[in-house]
PyMOL Python script that loads the backbone (N, CA, C, O; Angstrom):
from pymol import cmd

cmd.read_pdbstr("""\
ATOM      1  N   MET A   1     147.852 -18.244  34.666  1.00  0.00           N
ATOM      2  CA  MET A   1     149.109 -18.068  34.703  1.00  0.00           C
ATOM      3  C   MET A   1     149.213 -18.705  36.102  1.00  0.00           C
ATOM      4  O   MET A   1     148.314 -18.695  36.943  1.00  0.00           O
ATOM      5  N   THR A   2     150.806 -19.432  36.277  1.00  0.00           N
ATOM      6  CA  THR A   2     150.750 -19.836  37.714  1.00  0.00           C
ATOM      7  C   THR A   2     151.441 -18.635  38.409  1.00  0.00           C
ATOM      8  O   THR A   2     152.026 -17.662  37.934  1.00  0.00           O
ATOM      9  N   GLU A   3     151.168 -19.042  39.786  1.00  0.00           N
ATOM     10  CA  GLU A   3     151.709 -18.191  40.747  1.00  0.00           C
ATOM     11  C   GLU A   3     152.947 -17.684  40.607  1.00  0.00           C
ATOM     12  O   GLU A   3     153.052 -16.475  40.809  1.00  0.00           O
ATOM     13  N   HIS A   4     154.318 -18.545  40.191  1.00  0.00           N
ATOM     14  CA  HIS A   4     155.414 -18.326  39.933  1.00  0.00           C
ATOM     15  C   HIS A   4     155.444 -17.201  38.583  1.00  0.00           C
ATOM     16  O   HIS A   4     156.012 -16.111  38.652  1.00  0.00           O
ATOM     17  N   GLN A   5     154.881 -17.590  37.639  1.00  0.00           N
ATOM     18  CA  GLN A   5     154.371 -16.604  36.586  1.00  0.00           C
ATOM     19  C   GLN A   5     154.150 -15.304  36.951  1.00  0.00           C
ATOM     20  O   GLN A   5     154.847 -14.449  36.406  1.00  0.00           O
ATOM     21  N   ILE A   6     153.057 -14.859  38.024  1.00  0.00           N
ATOM     22  CA  ILE A   6     152.571 -14.058  38.104  1.00  0.00           C
ATOM     23  C   ILE A   6     153.562 -13.243  39.239  1.00  0.00           C
ATOM     24  O   ILE A   6     153.486 -12.024  39.391  1.00  0.00           O
ATOM     25  N   VAL A   7     154.422 -14.037  39.946  1.00  0.00           N
ATOM     26  CA  VAL A   7     155.260 -13.143  40.975  1.00  0.00           C
ATOM     27  C   VAL A   7     156.445 -12.743  40.054  1.00  0.00           C
ATOM     28  O   VAL A   7     157.149 -11.832  40.489  1.00  0.00           O
ATOM     29  N   SER A   8     156.813 -13.336  38.721  1.00  0.00           N
ATOM     30  CA  SER A   8     157.884 -12.736  37.965  1.00  0.00           C
ATOM     31  C   SER A   8     157.525 -11.496  37.290  1.00  0.00           C
ATOM     32  O   SER A   8     158.171 -10.457  37.155  1.00  0.00           O
ATOM     33  N   ILE A   9     156.241 -11.853  36.855  1.00  0.00           N
ATOM     34  CA  ILE A   9     155.847 -10.422  36.046  1.00  0.00           C
ATOM     35  C   ILE A   9     155.839  -9.161  36.796  1.00  0.00           C
ATOM     36  O   ILE A   9     156.241  -8.099  36.321  1.00  0.00           O
ATOM     37  N   LEU A  10     155.160  -9.370  38.511  1.00  0.00           N
ATOM     38  CA  LEU A  10     155.067  -8.147  39.280  1.00  0.00           C
ATOM     39  C   LEU A  10     156.316  -7.828  39.937  1.00  0.00           C
ATOM     40  O   LEU A  10     156.522  -6.817  40.607  1.00  0.00           O
ATOM     41  N   LYS A  11     157.345  -9.001  39.637  1.00  0.00           N
ATOM     42  CA  LYS A  11     158.648  -8.482  40.349  1.00  0.00           C
ATOM     43  C   LYS A  11     159.452  -7.814  39.184  1.00  0.00           C
ATOM     44  O   LYS A  11     160.514  -7.250  39.447  1.00  0.00           O
ATOM     45  N   GLU A  12     158.984  -7.861  37.932  1.00  0.00           N
ATOM     46  CA  GLU A  12     159.600  -7.218  36.484  1.00  0.00           C
ATOM     47  C   GLU A  12     159.020  -5.587  36.746  1.00  0.00           C
ATOM     48  O   GLU A  12     159.675  -4.570  36.514  1.00  0.00           O
ATOM     49  N   ALA A  13     157.951  -5.630  37.161  1.00  0.00           N
ATOM     50  CA  ALA A  13     157.494  -4.373  37.140  1.00  0.00           C
ATOM     51  C   ALA A  13     158.168  -3.333  38.240  1.00  0.00           C
ATOM     52  O   ALA A  13     158.091  -2.119  38.049  1.00  0.00           O
ATOM     53  N   GLU A  14     158.854  -3.901  39.438  1.00  0.00           N
ATOM     54  CA  GLU A  14     159.735  -3.339  39.994  1.00  0.00           C
ATOM     55  C   GLU A  14     160.867  -2.435  39.400  1.00  0.00           C
ATOM     56  O   GLU A  14     161.082  -1.328  39.894  1.00  0.00           O
ATOM     57  N   VAL A  15     161.507  -2.853  38.464  1.00  0.00           N
ATOM     58  CA  VAL A  15     162.372  -2.518  37.584  1.00  0.00           C
ATOM     59  C   VAL A  15     161.884  -1.451  36.835  1.00  0.00           C
ATOM     60  O   VAL A  15     160.781  -1.705  36.351  1.00  0.00           O
ATOM     61  N   ASP A  16     162.320  -0.341  36.568  1.00  0.00           N
ATOM     62  CA  ASP A  16     161.717   0.699  36.061  1.00  0.00           C
ATOM     63  C   ASP A  16     161.416   0.541  34.455  1.00  0.00           C
ATOM     64  O   ASP A  16     161.894   1.141  33.492  1.00  0.00           O
ATOM     65  N   ILE A  17     160.251  -0.699  34.563  1.00  0.00           N
ATOM     66  CA  ILE A  17     159.430  -0.615  32.911  1.00  0.00           C
ATOM     67  C   ILE A  17     158.181  -0.104  33.315  1.00  0.00           C
ATOM     68  O   ILE A  17     157.730  -0.295  34.445  1.00  0.00           O
ATOM     69  N   PRO A  18     157.548   0.601  32.351  1.00  0.00           N
ATOM     70  CA  PRO A  18     156.297   0.932  32.518  1.00  0.00           C
ATOM     71  C   PRO A  18     155.573   0.001  32.263  1.00  0.00           C
ATOM     72  O   PRO A  18     155.620  -0.804  31.332  1.00  0.00           O
ATOM     73  N   ILE A  19     154.624   0.134  33.415  1.00  0.00           N
ATOM     74  CA  ILE A  19     152.958  -1.106  33.584  1.00  0.00           C
ATOM     75  C   ILE A  19     152.464  -1.227  32.011  1.00  0.00           C
ATOM     76  O   ILE A  19     152.290  -2.280  31.396  1.00  0.00           O
ATOM     77  N   LYS A  20     152.324  -0.191  31.631  1.00  0.00           N
ATOM     78  CA  LYS A  20     151.643  -0.212  30.284  1.00  0.00           C
ATOM     79  C   LYS A  20     152.586  -1.276  29.235  1.00  0.00           C
ATOM     80  O   LYS A  20     152.078  -2.237  28.657  1.00  0.00           O
ATOM     81  N   GLU A  21     153.855  -0.943  29.139  1.00  0.00           N
ATOM     82  CA  GLU A  21     154.804  -1.585  28.314  1.00  0.00           C
ATOM     83  C   GLU A  21     154.949  -2.974  28.863  1.00  0.00           C
ATOM     84  O   GLU A  21     154.988  -3.790  27.943  1.00  0.00           O
ATOM     85  N   LEU A  22     155.023  -3.401  29.799  1.00  0.00           N
ATOM     86  CA  LEU A  22     155.135  -4.668  30.665  1.00  0.00           C
ATOM     87  C   LEU A  22     153.800  -5.683  30.374  1.00  0.00           C
ATOM     88  O   LEU A  22     153.773  -6.914  30.377  1.00  0.00           O
ATOM     89  N   CYS A  23     152.708  -4.713  30.122  1.00  0.00           N
ATOM     90  CA  CYS A  23     151.651  -5.627  29.998  1.00  0.00           C
ATOM     91  C   CYS A  23     151.280  -6.197  28.588  1.00  0.00           C
ATOM     92  O   CYS A  23     150.703  -7.227  28.239  1.00  0.00           O
ATOM     93  N   ARG A  24     151.933  -4.940  27.781  1.00  0.00           N
ATOM     94  CA  ARG A  24     151.853  -5.520  26.173  1.00  0.00           C
ATOM     95  C   ARG A  24     152.922  -6.707  25.862  1.00  0.00           C
ATOM     96  O   ARG A  24     152.832  -7.653  25.079  1.00  0.00           O
ATOM     97  N   LYS A  25     153.699  -6.423  26.523  1.00  0.00           N
ATOM     98  CA  LYS A  25     155.070  -7.610  26.366  1.00  0.00           C
ATOM     99  C   LYS A  25     154.562  -8.901  26.779  1.00  0.00           C
ATOM    100  O   LYS A  25     154.782  -9.907  26.105  1.00  0.00           O
ATOM    101  N   GLN A  26     153.645  -8.932  28.252  1.00  0.00           N
ATOM    102  CA  GLN A  26     153.179 -10.446  28.077  1.00  0.00           C
ATOM    103  C   GLN A  26     151.834 -10.346  27.658  1.00  0.00           C
ATOM    104  O   GLN A  26     151.078 -11.024  28.353  1.00  0.00           O
ATOM    105  N   GLY A  27     151.327  -9.755  26.799  1.00  0.00           N
ATOM    106  CA  GLY A  27     149.828  -9.863  26.133  1.00  0.00           C
ATOM    107  C   GLY A  27     148.742  -9.790  27.256  1.00  0.00           C
ATOM    108  O   GLY A  27     147.726 -10.446  27.026  1.00  0.00           O
ATOM    109  N   MET A  28     148.790  -9.132  28.378  1.00  0.00           N
ATOM    110  CA  MET A  28     147.525  -9.196  29.118  1.00  0.00           C
ATOM    111  C   MET A  28     147.328  -7.222  29.336  1.00  0.00           C
ATOM    112  O   MET A  28     148.131  -6.364  28.971  1.00  0.00           O
ATOM    113  N   GLY A  29     146.034  -7.032  30.018  1.00  0.00           N
ATOM    114  CA  GLY A  29     145.622  -5.918  29.977  1.00  0.00           C
ATOM    115  C   GLY A  29     146.143  -5.148  31.582  1.00  0.00           C
ATOM    116  O   GLY A  29     146.432  -5.658  32.665  1.00  0.00           O
ATOM    117  N   ASN A  30     146.097  -3.880  31.166  1.00  0.00           N
ATOM    118  CA  ASN A  30     146.611  -3.173  32.646  1.00  0.00           C
ATOM    119  C   ASN A  30     145.849  -3.516  33.871  1.00  0.00           C
ATOM    120  O   ASN A  30     146.358  -3.355  34.980  1.00  0.00           O
ATOM    121  N   SER A  31     144.487  -4.047  33.696  1.00  0.00           N
ATOM    122  CA  SER A  31     143.622  -4.266  35.014  1.00  0.00           C
ATOM    123  C   SER A  31     143.763  -5.416  35.691  1.00  0.00           C
ATOM    124  O   SER A  31     143.483  -5.582  36.879  1.00  0.00           O
ATOM    125  N   THR A  32     144.436  -6.651  34.531  1.00  0.00           N
ATOM    126  CA  THR A  32     144.901  -7.619  35.228  1.00  0.00           C
ATOM    127  C   THR A  32     146.203  -7.633  35.680  1.00  0.00           C
ATOM    128  O   THR A  32     146.592  -8.612  36.316  1.00  0.00           O
ATOM    129  N   PHE A  33     146.750  -6.946  35.513  1.00  0.00           N
ATOM    130  CA  PHE A  33     148.270  -6.520  36.336  1.00  0.00           C
ATOM    131  C   PHE A  33     147.696  -6.110  37.451  1.00  0.00           C
ATOM    132  O   PHE A  33     147.793  -6.891  38.397  1.00  0.00           O
ATOM    133  N   TYR A  34     147.024  -4.940  37.660  1.00  0.00           N
ATOM    134  CA  TYR A  34     146.890  -4.244  38.945  1.00  0.00           C
ATOM    135  C   TYR A  34     145.929  -5.305  39.839  1.00  0.00           C
ATOM    136  O   TYR A  34     146.186  -5.469  41.032  1.00  0.00           O
ATOM    137  N   LYS A  35     144.963  -5.915  39.287  1.00  0.00           N
ATOM    138  CA  LYS A  35     144.360  -6.603  40.280  1.00  0.00           C
ATOM    139  C   LYS A  35     145.153  -7.762  40.883  1.00  0.00           C
ATOM    140  O   LYS A  35     145.056  -8.095  42.064  1.00  0.00           O
ATOM    141  N   TRP A  36     145.951  -8.357  39.973  1.00  0.00           N
ATOM    142  CA  TRP A  36     147.356  -9.250  40.642  1.00  0.00           C
ATOM    143  C   TRP A  36     147.942  -8.551  41.562  1.00  0.00           C
ATOM    144  O   TRP A  36     148.022  -9.272  42.556  1.00  0.00           O
ATOM    145  N   ARG A  37     148.335  -7.667  41.736  1.00  0.00           N
ATOM    146  CA  ARG A  37     149.259  -6.747  42.676  1.00  0.00           C
ATOM    147  C   ARG A  37     148.532  -6.444  43.695  1.00  0.00           C
ATOM    148  O   ARG A  37     149.147  -6.415  44.761  1.00  0.00           O
ATOM    149  N   GLU A  38     147.077  -6.131  43.740  1.00  0.00           N
ATOM    150  CA  GLU A  38     146.386  -6.126  44.712  1.00  0.00           C
ATOM    151  C   GLU A  38     146.160  -7.484  45.585  1.00  0.00           C
ATOM    152  O   GLU A  38     146.255  -7.660  46.800  1.00  0.00           O
ATOM    153  N   LYS A  39     145.845  -8.335  44.585  1.00  0.00           N
ATOM    154  CA  LYS A  39     145.571  -9.504  44.958  1.00  0.00           C
ATOM    155  C   LYS A  39     147.116 -10.266  45.914  1.00  0.00           C
ATOM    156  O   LYS A  39     147.109 -10.682  47.073  1.00  0.00           O
ATOM    157  N   TYR A  40     147.927 -10.244  45.246  1.00  0.00           N
ATOM    158  CA  TYR A  40     149.234 -10.493  45.749  1.00  0.00           C
ATOM    159  C   TYR A  40     150.269  -9.831  46.652  1.00  0.00           C
ATOM    160  O   TYR A  40     151.390 -10.217  46.983  1.00  0.00           O
ATOM    161  N   GLY A  41     149.488  -8.567  47.004  1.00  0.00           N
ATOM    162  CA  GLY A  41     149.876  -7.307  47.761  1.00  0.00           C
ATOM    163  C   GLY A  41     151.825  -7.501  48.030  1.00  0.00           C
ATOM    164  O   GLY A  41     152.670  -7.093  47.234  1.00  0.00           O
ATOM    165  N   ASP A  42     151.996  -7.935  48.827  1.00  0.00           N
ATOM    166  CA  ASP A  42     153.501  -8.201  49.300  1.00  0.00           C
ATOM    167  C   ASP A  42     154.540  -8.934  48.333  1.00  0.00           C
ATOM    168  O   ASP A  42     154.801 -10.133  48.421  1.00  0.00           O
ATOM    169  N   ILE A  43     155.079  -8.092  47.434  1.00  0.00           N
ATOM    170  CA  ILE A  43     155.716  -8.993  46.439  1.00  0.00           C
ATOM    171  C   ILE A  43     156.972  -9.818  47.148  1.00  0.00           C
ATOM    172  O   ILE A  43     157.241 -11.010  47.001  1.00  0.00           O
ATOM    173  N   LYS A  44     157.673  -8.813  47.973  1.00  0.00           N
ATOM    174  CA  LYS A  44     158.810  -9.245  48.653  1.00  0.00           C
ATOM    175  C   LYS A  44     158.620 -10.594  48.905  1.00  0.00           C
ATOM    176  O   LYS A  44     159.416 -11.420  48.458  1.00  0.00           O
ATOM    177  N   ILE A  45     157.480 -10.974  49.692  1.00  0.00           N
ATOM    178  CA  ILE A  45     157.602 -12.201  50.372  1.00  0.00           C
ATOM    179  C   ILE A  45     157.043 -13.289  49.524  1.00  0.00           C
ATOM    180  O   ILE A  45     157.479 -14.431  49.674  1.00  0.00           O
ATOM    181  N   LEU A  46     155.991 -13.002  48.529  1.00  0.00           N
ATOM    182  CA  LEU A  46     155.953 -13.940  47.629  1.00  0.00           C
ATOM    183  C   LEU A  46     157.096 -14.396  46.700  1.00  0.00           C
ATOM    184  O   LEU A  46     157.335 -15.486  46.180  1.00  0.00           O
ATOM    185  N   TYR A  47     157.920 -12.828  46.651  1.00  0.00           N
ATOM    186  CA  TYR A  47     159.585 -13.588  45.684  1.00  0.00           C
ATOM    187  C   TYR A  47     160.146 -14.726  46.490  1.00  0.00           C
ATOM    188  O   TYR A  47     160.449 -15.847  46.079  1.00  0.00           O
ATOM    189  N   ILE A  48     160.246 -14.167  47.900  1.00  0.00           N
ATOM    190  CA  ILE A  48     161.100 -14.952  48.416  1.00  0.00           C
ATOM    191  C   ILE A  48     160.514 -16.465  48.591  1.00  0.00           C
ATOM    192  O   ILE A  48     161.258 -17.423  48.378  1.00  0.00           O
ATOM    193  N   LYS A  49     159.474 -16.606  48.893  1.00  0.00           N
ATOM    194  CA  LYS A  49     158.536 -18.101  48.368  1.00  0.00           C
ATOM    195  C   LYS A  49     158.986 -18.655  46.999  1.00  0.00           C
ATOM    196  O   LYS A  49     159.253 -19.834  46.765  1.00  0.00           O
ATOM    197  N   TYR A  50     159.029 -17.631  46.138  1.00  0.00           N
ATOM    198  CA  TYR A  50     159.273 -18.279  44.697  1.00  0.00           C
ATOM    199  C   TYR A  50     160.673 -18.610  44.810  1.00  0.00           C
ATOM    200  O   TYR A  50     160.854 -19.759  44.406  1.00  0.00           O
ATOM    201  N   LEU A  51     161.372 -18.242  45.068  1.00  0.00           N
ATOM    202  CA  LEU A  51     162.839 -18.214  45.193  1.00  0.00           C
ATOM    203  C   LEU A  51     163.043 -19.361  45.840  1.00  0.00           C
ATOM    204  O   LEU A  51     163.865 -20.064  45.252  1.00  0.00           O
ATOM    205  N   LYS A  52     162.429 -20.036  47.264  1.00  0.00           N
ATOM    206  CA  LYS A  52     162.502 -21.034  48.116  1.00  0.00           C
ATOM    207  C   LYS A  52     162.318 -22.196  46.870  1.00  0.00           C
ATOM    208  O   LYS A  52     163.163 -23.081  46.734  1.00  0.00           O
ATOM    209  N   ASP A  53     161.457 -22.123  46.228  1.00  0.00           N
ATOM    210  CA  ASP A  53     160.886 -23.637  45.392  1.00  0.00           C
ATOM    211  C   ASP A  53     162.185 -23.866  44.585  1.00  0.00           C
ATOM    212  O   ASP A  53     162.397 -25.050  44.325  1.00  0.00           O
ATOM    213  N   PHE A  54     162.793 -23.275  44.286  1.00  0.00           N
ATOM    214  CA  PHE A  54     163.913 -23.614  43.200  1.00  0.00           C
ATOM    215  C   PHE A  54     165.015 -24.045  43.872  1.00  0.00           C
ATOM    216  O   PHE A  54     166.027 -24.372  43.253  1.00  0.00           O
TER     217      PHE A  54
END
""", "prot")
cmd.dss("prot")
cmd.show_as("cartoon", "prot")
cmd.util.cbc("prot")
cmd.orient("prot")
């Protein structure tokens, strides 16, 4: 997945959707989500960067 897709998924998790449900919807494992969250850490900074690219 691209960085934009990852940011979008992580941002979606900030809205009251259970991680398990989000991962199922995206067709990925929970561990992948948590690895991304650890790697990309501060979502707000990445999301601002993501928005600036559009």
